[in-house]
C-alpha positions as CSV (number, residue, x, y, z in Angstrom):
1,M,135.9,-4.5,60.9
2,T,137.3,-5.6,57.5
3,G,140.2,-7.6,56.1
4,A,140.8,-11.3,56.8
5,G,139.7,-11.6,60.3
6,G,136.6,-9.2,59.6
7,Q,132.9,-10.4,60.1
8,D,129.9,-9.5,58.5
9,S,126.8,-8.2,60.0
10,V,123.0,-7.8,58.7
11,V,121.3,-4.7,59.7
12,Y,117.2,-4.9,59.3
13,S,115.4,-1.8,57.9
14,M,112.0,-0.7,58.9
15,I,109.0,-3.5,57.8
16,E,107.0,-1.5,55.0
17,P,103.3,-3.7,55.4
18,K,101.8,-3.0,52.1
19,G,98.9,-4.8,49.8
20,S,96.9,-4.7,46.9
21,A,93.7,-5.9,45.2
22,D,92.2,-6.3,41.9
23,T,88.3,-6.4,42.0
24,W,85.3,-6.2,39.6
25,L,83.5,-2.9,40.9
26,Q,80.6,-4.1,43.0
27,T,80.3,-1.6,45.7
28,T,81.9,1.8,46.8
29,L,83.0,0.8,50.4
30,L,86.5,1.0,49.5
31,L,86.4,4.0,47.0
32,G,85.0,6.0,49.7
33,C,88.6,5.8,51.2
34,V,90.7,6.7,48.2
35,T,90.6,10.3,48.3
36,K,91.5,12.5,51.3
37,S,89.2,15.7,52.7
38,A,92.0,18.1,52.7
39,A,95.3,18.7,51.2
40,N,97.5,18.2,53.7
41,A,95.3,15.0,55.2
42,L,95.3,11.3,55.1
43,P,92.7,9.5,53.3
44,T,90.1,7.6,55.3
45,Q,91.8,4.8,57.7
46,I,90.7,1.3,57.1
47,A,90.9,-0.2,60.4
48,Q,92.0,-3.8,59.0
49,I,92.5,-6.2,56.2
50,D,92.8,-9.6,55.9
51,G,94.5,-11.4,53.0
52,G,96.3,-14.6,52.0
53,V,95.6,-18.2,51.8
54,L,93.3,-19.9,54.1
55,G,94.8,-21.9,56.6
56,A,98.1,-21.0,56.0
57,K,100.0,-17.6,55.2
58,M,96.7,-15.4,56.3
59,L,97.9,-12.1,57.5
60,K,96.1,-9.2,59.0
61,Q,97.2,-5.5,58.3
62,E,95.7,-2.8,60.6
63,D,95.3,0.9,60.4
64,C,95.7,0.7,56.5
65,Y,95.5,3.8,54.1
66,I,94.8,3.3,50.5
67,N,98.0,4.9,48.4
68,S,96.7,4.5,44.8
69,C,93.4,3.4,43.0
70,K,92.7,2.6,39.5
71,L,89.1,2.7,37.9
72,S,89.0,1.2,34.3
73,C,86.5,-0.3,31.6
74,E,87.0,-1.4,28.1
75,V,84.8,-2.8,25.4
76,G,83.7,-6.4,26.3
77,G,84.6,-6.0,29.6
78,A,83.4,-4.9,33.4
79,V,84.6,-2.0,35.8
80,K,87.6,-2.7,37.4
81,A,88.6,-1.2,40.6
82,S,92.7,-1.9,41.6
83,F,93.8,-0.8,45.0
84,E,97.0,-0.5,46.9
85,W,97.4,0.6,50.5
86,L,100.2,1.0,53.2
87,A,99.7,-0.1,56.7
88,L,101.0,0.6,60.1
89,A,101.0,-3.2,61.5
90,M,100.8,-6.7,60.4
91,T,100.7,-9.8,62.1
92,T,99.0,-13.4,61.7
93,S,95.2,-13.4,60.9
94,A,92.5,-15.3,62.8
95,V,90.5,-15.4,59.6
96,T,89.7,-19.0,58.7
97,A,86.7,-18.9,56.4
98,A,86.0,-16.9,53.3
99,V,83.6,-14.3,53.0
100,A,80.9,-14.8,51.0
101,A,81.4,-13.0,47.4
102,K,79.0,-10.4,46.0
103,A,76.8,-11.5,43.6
104,K,77.3,-11.2,39.9
105,G,74.3,-8.8,39.2
106,L,76.3,-6.3,40.8
107,M,79.0,-5.8,38.2
108,I,78.9,-2.9,36.1
109,L,79.2,-4.0,32.5
110,W,80.5,-2.0,29.3
111,H,77.5,-2.3,26.8
112,D,75.3,-0.4,29.0
113,A,77.4,2.4,29.4
114,S,77.9,6.3,28.2
115,V,81.3,7.7,27.9
116,L,81.2,11.4,27.1
117,F,84.6,13.4,26.6
118,N,83.7,17.1,27.1
119,G,80.1,16.4,26.7
120,N,80.6,14.2,23.3
121,T,80.9,10.7,22.6
122,Y,83.8,9.4,20.5
123,A,83.2,5.8,20.8
124,C,85.4,5.2,23.7
125,Q,87.1,1.8,23.5
126,T,88.8,1.7,26.9
127,W,89.8,4.5,29.8
128,E,91.5,4.0,32.9
129,S,91.2,7.0,35.9
130,S,93.8,6.5,38.7
131,V,94.4,8.4,42.0
132,E,97.9,8.3,43.5
133,N,98.1,9.9,47.2
134,G,102.1,9.7,47.5
135,L,101.9,8.4,51.2
136,K,105.2,7.3,52.9
137,L,105.7,5.3,56.0
138,H,108.3,6.4,58.4
139,T,109.6,5.6,61.8
140,S,112.5,6.7,64.4
141,Q,115.0,5.4,66.5
142,D,112.7,5.7,69.4
143,A,112.3,2.1,70.7
144,G,108.9,0.6,70.4
145,T,107.3,-2.3,71.9
146,A,109.4,-5.4,71.4
147,G,108.5,-7.5,68.6
148,T,107.3,-4.5,66.5
149,Q,110.5,-2.3,66.9
150,R,110.8,-2.5,62.8
151,M,107.2,-1.4,62.3
152,P,106.4,2.0,60.8
153,E,105.4,4.6,63.4
154,A,103.1,6.7,61.1
155,V,101.7,7.5,57.6
156,T,102.8,10.8,56.0
157,P,100.5,12.3,53.7
158,G,101.7,13.4,50.3
159,N,100.2,15.2,46.7
160,Q,97.2,13.4,45.4
161,K,97.6,13.1,41.8
162,V,94.6,12.2,39.4
163,S,95.3,11.2,35.7
164,L,93.5,9.4,32.8
165,T,93.9,7.8,29.9
166,A,91.5,6.8,27.2
167,E,90.9,5.7,23.6
168,F,88.7,6.4,21.2
169,K,87.5,5.2,17.7
170,A,87.2,8.6,16.5
171,P,89.4,11.6,17.0
172,P,88.4,13.8,20.3
173,T,88.3,17.6,19.3
174,V,90.9,18.6,21.7
175,D,92.9,21.6,20.6
176,F,96.6,20.8,22.1
177,L,98.0,23.7,19.6
178,V,96.9,26.8,21.5
179,D,99.0,28.4,24.2
180,I,97.1,26.9,27.0
181,P,94.7,23.8,25.9
182,A,91.2,23.9,28.1
183,S,90.7,21.6,30.5
184,V,88.7,18.5,30.0
185,T,86.2,16.1,31.5
186,L,85.2,12.3,31.0
187,V,82.0,11.2,32.7
188,F,81.2,7.4,32.7
189,V,77.8,6.1,33.6
190,A,76.7,2.6,33.5
191,S,74.0,0.5,35.5
192,N,74.8,-2.6,37.2
193,A,74.0,-6.2,35.3
194,G,71.0,-6.6,37.7
195,G,69.5,-3.4,37.0
196,T,69.2,-2.1,40.6
197,A,72.1,0.7,40.6
198,T,73.8,3.1,38.4
199,F,77.3,3.9,38.7
200,S,78.7,7.6,37.9
201,H,82.4,8.5,37.3
202,T,83.5,11.8,36.9
203,V,87.1,12.3,36.2
204,G,87.2,16.4,35.4
205,A,89.6,19.8,35.5
206,L,92.2,17.7,33.6
207,H,94.8,19.0,31.5
208,P,95.8,17.1,28.3
209,V,99.6,16.4,28.5
210,G,99.7,15.4,24.8
211,M,97.9,15.6,21.3
212,P,95.4,12.9,20.9
213,T,97.8,10.3,19.2
214,K,96.8,7.4,16.5
215,I,97.5,4.3,17.7
216,A,97.4,1.4,14.7
217,S,99.3,-1.9,14.2
218,G,99.2,-3.9,11.0
219,E,95.5,-4.5,10.0
220,D,94.2,-3.0,13.0
221,D,91.5,0.0,13.3
222,V,93.0,2.9,14.2
223,T,92.2,4.6,17.5
224,W,93.1,7.7,19.4
225,S,94.8,7.8,22.6
226,V,94.3,10.9,25.0
227,E,96.5,11.3,28.7
228,C,95.4,14.0,30.9
229,E,96.5,15.0,34.5
230,A,94.8,17.1,37.1
231,D,96.6,19.8,39.3
232,Y,98.1,18.3,42.6
233,D,95.6,18.1,45.4
234,D,92.5,19.0,43.4
235,L,90.0,17.1,45.5
236,T,87.2,17.6,43.3
237,A,88.8,16.1,40.1
238,W,88.1,12.2,40.7
239,T,84.3,11.7,42.0
240,F,81.8,8.9,41.9
241,T,78.1,7.7,42.8
242,L,76.6,4.4,43.0
243,A,72.9,4.5,43.6
């Protein structure tokens, strides 16, 4: 109803439970839930994720799926993993004590690394690989259980997209001027700080999406930046091991 005597009303939309976390890579537990086993499948489900501030604002999310993941490393740093996920349920968490942190000796450090771009070294300064799963939450007008009627009913799989950005001190020999540039691969290998395991990460079958670009500002050294993407749903383009 509109006009001077009209009344306003609010209609609430679907709740979209989601979360994110940035970590130093020390284990592949979450990495194993990033990619999917088939083009039209969902990634591996994570039964429960708890997070928040202990004693207040702790939330429990259930039936979680990782929607995106980024791995990165730069000179002077360690391998970092960033995750974003969607969930089908969210309630107050019963967790009251923090889980013990992983040992610092499990971090994977830059100075013990080897970075090969198409089998060659170009004095890599920084790199970042990413997986985007394109997941979507959806619901319906079928009435659910009271108290959770605005929660999503299901997650729909999307196209998996793998991409890479990297910066090198030496210009990589990627011929972007040919009709169809050859695919490229980046391989990162490094041991953890304690020397107890080696992390290997391959991002392959990548298409360069632009010529290697010089980057410099003022008196900074010149570096070369590359951007690459894999075909949608290439399930072999982003792999890792930690052993």
